C-alpha positions as CSV (number, residue, x, y, z in Angstrom):
1,M,156.4,-85.0,30.4
2,S,154.1,-87.9,29.6
3,V,151.5,-85.5,28.2
4,F,154.1,-83.8,25.9
5,R,155.2,-87.2,24.5
6,K,151.6,-88.1,23.8
7,L,151.1,-84.9,21.7
8,F,154.5,-84.8,20.0
9,A,154.6,-88.4,18.8
10,P,151.5,-88.1,16.6
11,A,152.6,-84.8,15.2
12,C,155.9,-86.3,14.1
13,A,154.1,-89.2,12.4
14,V,151.9,-86.9,10.4
15,A,155.0,-84.8,9.3
16,A,156.8,-88.0,8.2
17,L,153.9,-89.0,6.0
18,A,153.8,-85.6,4.3
19,I,157.5,-85.7,3.3
20,P,158.0,-87.2,-0.3
21,S,160.0,-90.4,-0.5
22,T,162.4,-88.7,-2.9
23,V,163.8,-86.6,0.0
24,F,164.9,-89.7,1.8
25,A,166.4,-91.0,-1.4
26,G,168.5,-87.9,-1.9
27,E,166.6,-86.9,-5.1
28,D,165.0,-83.5,-5.9
29,P,161.3,-83.6,-6.1
30,A,159.8,-83.6,-9.6
31,P,158.5,-80.2,-10.7
32,A,154.8,-79.7,-11.2
33,P,153.7,-79.9,-14.9
34,E,153.5,-76.6,-16.5
35,L,150.8,-75.6,-19.0
36,A,152.8,-72.8,-20.6
37,V,155.7,-73.4,-22.8
38,S,159.0,-72.5,-21.2
39,A,161.3,-69.8,-22.7
40,S,164.0,-72.4,-23.4
41,D,161.5,-74.5,-25.5
42,A,160.5,-71.4,-27.5
43,E,164.1,-70.8,-28.6
44,G,165.8,-72.8,-31.3
45,E,169.4,-73.6,-31.8
46,G,171.7,-70.6,-31.5
47,G,169.2,-68.8,-29.2
48,E,166.9,-67.8,-32.1
49,Q,163.3,-67.3,-31.3
50,V,161.0,-69.8,-33.0
51,E,157.5,-68.7,-33.8
52,A,154.7,-70.9,-32.7
53,S,152.8,-72.5,-35.7
54,E,149.2,-71.6,-36.2
55,P,146.6,-74.3,-35.3
56,V,145.3,-76.5,-38.2
57,T,141.7,-75.8,-38.9
58,L,139.1,-78.2,-40.4
59,T,139.0,-76.1,-43.6
60,Q,142.7,-76.6,-44.1
61,E,142.5,-80.3,-43.6
62,V,139.7,-80.6,-46.2
63,A,141.7,-78.5,-48.7
64,A,144.7,-80.7,-48.2
65,G,142.6,-83.8,-48.7
66,E,141.2,-82.4,-52.0
67,G,144.7,-81.8,-53.3
68,T,145.5,-85.4,-52.9
69,L,142.7,-86.6,-55.1
70,S,143.8,-87.3,-58.7
71,E,141.9,-86.0,-61.6
72,P,140.6,-88.5,-64.2
73,S,142.6,-89.0,-67.4
74,R,141.2,-87.0,-70.3
75,I,139.7,-88.9,-73.2
76,L,141.1,-86.1,-75.4
77,H,144.6,-87.3,-75.3
78,G,146.9,-87.7,-78.2
79,G,147.2,-91.3,-79.5
80,R,143.9,-92.6,-78.1
81,L,141.3,-94.4,-80.2
82,S,137.6,-94.5,-79.5
83,L,134.7,-96.6,-80.8
84,G,131.0,-96.1,-80.4
85,A,127.6,-95.3,-82.0
86,A,126.6,-92.0,-83.4
87,R,123.8,-90.1,-85.0
88,T,125.0,-87.0,-86.8
89,I,123.0,-83.8,-87.2
90,A,122.6,-84.8,-90.9
91,G,120.6,-87.9,-89.8
92,L,123.3,-90.5,-90.4
93,T,123.1,-93.3,-87.8
94,G,125.9,-95.8,-87.6
95,I,129.2,-96.7,-85.9
96,N,131.8,-94.0,-85.1
97,V,135.5,-94.4,-84.9
98,R,137.7,-91.5,-83.8
99,Y,141.5,-91.1,-83.5
100,Y,142.9,-88.3,-81.3
101,I,145.9,-86.9,-83.0
102,N,146.8,-84.7,-80.0
103,D,145.0,-83.3,-76.9
104,H,142.9,-80.9,-79.0
105,F,142.2,-82.5,-82.4
106,H,140.6,-85.7,-83.7
107,V,139.6,-87.2,-87.0
108,G,136.8,-89.7,-87.3
109,L,134.6,-91.9,-89.5
110,N,130.9,-92.5,-89.3
111,L,129.4,-95.5,-91.2
112,G,125.9,-97.0,-91.5
113,V,125.0,-99.9,-93.7
114,A,121.7,-101.8,-94.3
115,T,120.7,-104.4,-96.8
116,F,117.7,-106.7,-97.5
117,S,117.1,-109.3,-100.3
118,Y,114.2,-111.4,-101.4
119,R,113.0,-113.5,-104.3
120,Y,110.0,-112.9,-106.6
121,P,108.5,-114.4,-109.7
122,D,109.6,-112.9,-113.1
123,L,106.2,-112.2,-114.6
124,A,107.7,-110.1,-117.3
125,G,110.3,-112.6,-118.4
126,D,108.2,-115.8,-117.9
127,P,104.6,-114.7,-118.1
128,V,103.2,-118.2,-118.9
129,A,104.7,-120.3,-116.1
130,C,104.7,-117.6,-113.5
131,G,101.2,-116.5,-114.4
132,T,99.9,-120.1,-114.0
133,N,101.7,-121.0,-110.8
134,P,104.3,-118.6,-109.4
135,A,105.4,-121.2,-106.8
136,A,106.1,-123.9,-109.5
137,S,109.7,-124.7,-110.2
138,A,109.1,-123.9,-113.9
139,C,108.5,-120.2,-113.0
140,T,111.6,-118.2,-113.2
141,K,112.5,-116.4,-110.0
142,K,114.6,-113.2,-109.5
143,T,116.4,-111.9,-106.5
144,R,116.0,-108.2,-105.5
145,T,118.4,-106.6,-103.1
146,V,117.7,-103.2,-101.5
147,A,120.6,-101.5,-99.7
148,Y,121.5,-98.4,-97.8
149,I,124.9,-96.9,-97.1
150,G,125.8,-93.7,-95.4
151,S,129.2,-92.4,-94.4
152,S,130.9,-89.2,-93.4
153,L,134.4,-88.0,-92.4
154,E,134.8,-85.6,-89.6
155,A,137.5,-83.4,-88.0
156,V,136.9,-81.7,-84.7
157,Y,139.0,-79.2,-82.8
158,W,138.5,-79.2,-79.0
159,I,138.8,-75.7,-77.6
160,L,138.0,-75.9,-73.9
161,G,138.2,-78.6,-71.3
162,R,137.3,-78.4,-67.6
163,P,137.3,-81.1,-64.8
164,G,134.3,-81.6,-62.7
165,G,135.9,-80.9,-59.3
166,N,136.4,-84.1,-57.3
167,L,134.0,-86.0,-59.5
168,P,135.3,-88.4,-62.2
169,F,134.0,-86.0,-64.8
170,Q,135.5,-83.9,-67.6
171,A,133.6,-81.6,-70.0
172,D,135.1,-80.5,-73.3
173,F,133.7,-78.2,-76.1
174,G,134.7,-78.5,-79.7
175,I,133.8,-77.3,-83.2
176,G,134.5,-79.1,-86.4
177,G,133.4,-80.1,-89.9
178,R,131.9,-83.2,-91.5
179,L,131.4,-84.3,-95.1
180,G,129.3,-87.3,-96.0
181,F,126.6,-88.9,-98.1
182,Q,123.6,-91.2,-97.8
183,H,122.4,-93.4,-100.6
184,Q,119.7,-96.0,-101.1
185,V,120.5,-98.5,-103.8
186,N,117.9,-100.2,-106.1
187,S,115.0,-98.7,-104.2
188,T,113.1,-98.1,-107.5
189,D,113.9,-99.1,-111.1
190,I,112.8,-96.2,-113.4
191,P,115.0,-96.1,-116.5
192,N,116.9,-92.9,-117.3
193,D,115.9,-91.4,-113.9
194,L,118.0,-90.6,-110.9
195,D,115.3,-92.1,-108.7
196,D,117.3,-93.8,-105.9
197,P,117.6,-91.5,-102.9
198,L,121.0,-89.8,-102.9
199,Q,122.2,-86.9,-100.8
200,F,125.5,-85.2,-100.1
201,T,125.9,-83.3,-96.8
202,A,128.2,-80.9,-95.2
203,E,128.0,-80.3,-91.4
204,I,129.3,-77.8,-88.9
205,P,128.8,-79.6,-85.6
206,L,129.3,-78.0,-82.2
207,M,130.0,-80.8,-79.7
208,I,129.9,-81.0,-75.9
209,Q,131.9,-84.1,-74.8
210,L,131.0,-85.3,-71.3
211,N,133.7,-87.7,-70.2
212,I,132.6,-90.0,-67.4
213,G,135.6,-91.7,-66.0
214,D,138.7,-92.4,-68.1
215,N,137.1,-94.3,-71.0
216,F,133.4,-93.5,-71.5
217,A,131.9,-90.3,-73.0
218,I,128.5,-88.9,-74.1
219,V,128.8,-86.4,-76.9
220,P,125.6,-84.4,-77.8
221,E,126.0,-82.1,-80.8
222,F,124.1,-79.4,-82.6
223,G,124.9,-77.0,-85.5
224,A,124.3,-76.5,-89.2
225,V,123.7,-78.9,-92.1
226,F,123.9,-78.3,-95.8
227,R,122.1,-80.8,-98.0
228,W,122.4,-81.4,-101.8
229,N,120.2,-83.8,-103.7
230,P,121.7,-84.4,-107.1
231,G,119.6,-84.3,-110.3
232,T,117.2,-81.9,-112.0
233,R,113.5,-81.3,-111.7
234,I,113.3,-79.7,-115.2
235,P,112.0,-82.1,-117.9
236,D,113.6,-82.3,-121.3
237,L,110.8,-82.9,-123.7
238,A,113.0,-82.5,-126.8
239,A,115.0,-85.6,-125.8
240,N,114.2,-88.9,-127.5
241,P,112.6,-90.3,-125.5
242,P,111.5,-87.3,-123.5
243,Q,113.0,-86.9,-120.1
244,L,110.5,-86.0,-117.3
245,G,113.2,-85.0,-114.8
246,D,114.7,-86.8,-111.9
247,S,112.8,-87.9,-108.9
248,N,115.6,-88.2,-106.4
249,P,113.9,-87.7,-103.1
250,G,117.0,-87.4,-101.1
251,F,116.6,-87.8,-97.4
252,E,114.2,-85.3,-96.1
253,N,114.2,-84.5,-92.5
254,P,110.9,-85.8,-91.0
255,N,111.1,-83.2,-88.3
256,S,111.8,-80.3,-90.6
257,R,109.9,-77.0,-90.2
258,L,109.6,-76.8,-94.0
259,P,106.2,-77.8,-95.6
260,A,105.8,-81.5,-96.1
261,G,107.4,-82.7,-99.4
262,E,109.2,-79.4,-100.1
263,G,112.5,-80.9,-98.9
264,T,112.4,-83.8,-101.3
265,G,113.6,-84.0,-104.9
266,P,116.7,-82.5,-106.4
267,G,117.9,-79.2,-104.8
268,F,120.0,-77.6,-102.2
269,G,119.3,-76.3,-98.7
270,F,120.5,-76.0,-95.1
271,E,119.2,-76.1,-91.6
272,I,120.3,-75.3,-88.1
273,T,119.6,-78.1,-85.6
274,D,116.3,-78.8,-87.2
275,K,115.6,-82.0,-85.3
276,L,113.7,-83.2,-82.3
277,G,114.9,-81.8,-79.0
278,L,117.7,-79.5,-78.1
279,F,120.5,-81.4,-79.8
280,G,120.4,-82.6,-83.4
281,G,122.8,-85.5,-82.9
282,A,124.7,-87.4,-80.2
283,S,127.3,-90.2,-79.9
284,L,128.3,-92.7,-77.2
285,I,132.0,-93.6,-77.3
286,Y,134.5,-95.8,-75.5
287,A,138.1,-94.7,-75.6
288,F,140.9,-97.2,-75.5
């Protein structure tokens, strides 16, 4: 009997340790966690079967992130005004002002001005005093002013516009027209001669506007230019006094493929992007 007790007591102790404490408390033991989704969880309200959603991939997350990025505002927006510097394909360099009437059309003005003045002794009007000592106060002095002015009006229709993906970049393509002139005032003083350089131009620019951000743009341009230098080369020897013709040199393109000097003087001609490099002109603008 004593041997039985010695064997039975340890066995009971081991069994007591193996029984969960919830049994003694009157509670059901917690079920083991399940890896699979139970049938009741897969059913929605009313007993309808709910399909499991597909896993979200990295590609879908990147696409969703791209959709949240906002595109930059277009400079070509109705009511905006821009200011910058420009060189047209006709050779006019100056400031540029553009007003965007709507999202596809703008009107603009290009203006360039230069002037220079100096004093010199009037040898023709006061030959004695000026011939003796031009620096003396008795010598009559004259002031000579040489000036340049160039201007053109433009109108451009923007046909296409594409954003640069997630970059703050917008590219637009436009075609338009431009009428202008360039004139040097008082460059020479030959009587009865249209000698001061004067030229009227008509341009057909093709523009590519590269909008960087919401306000800044680089606009290279190329196209055709028509040039007219007023005057005549034909002399009028029957006139009194005889007229030898006008010497209006206009504004010859220094990079022209025509022979040197052939583009000067009165006449008419045209060129297609006859300048240095791929583009005949360009402008840098800031839009407000």
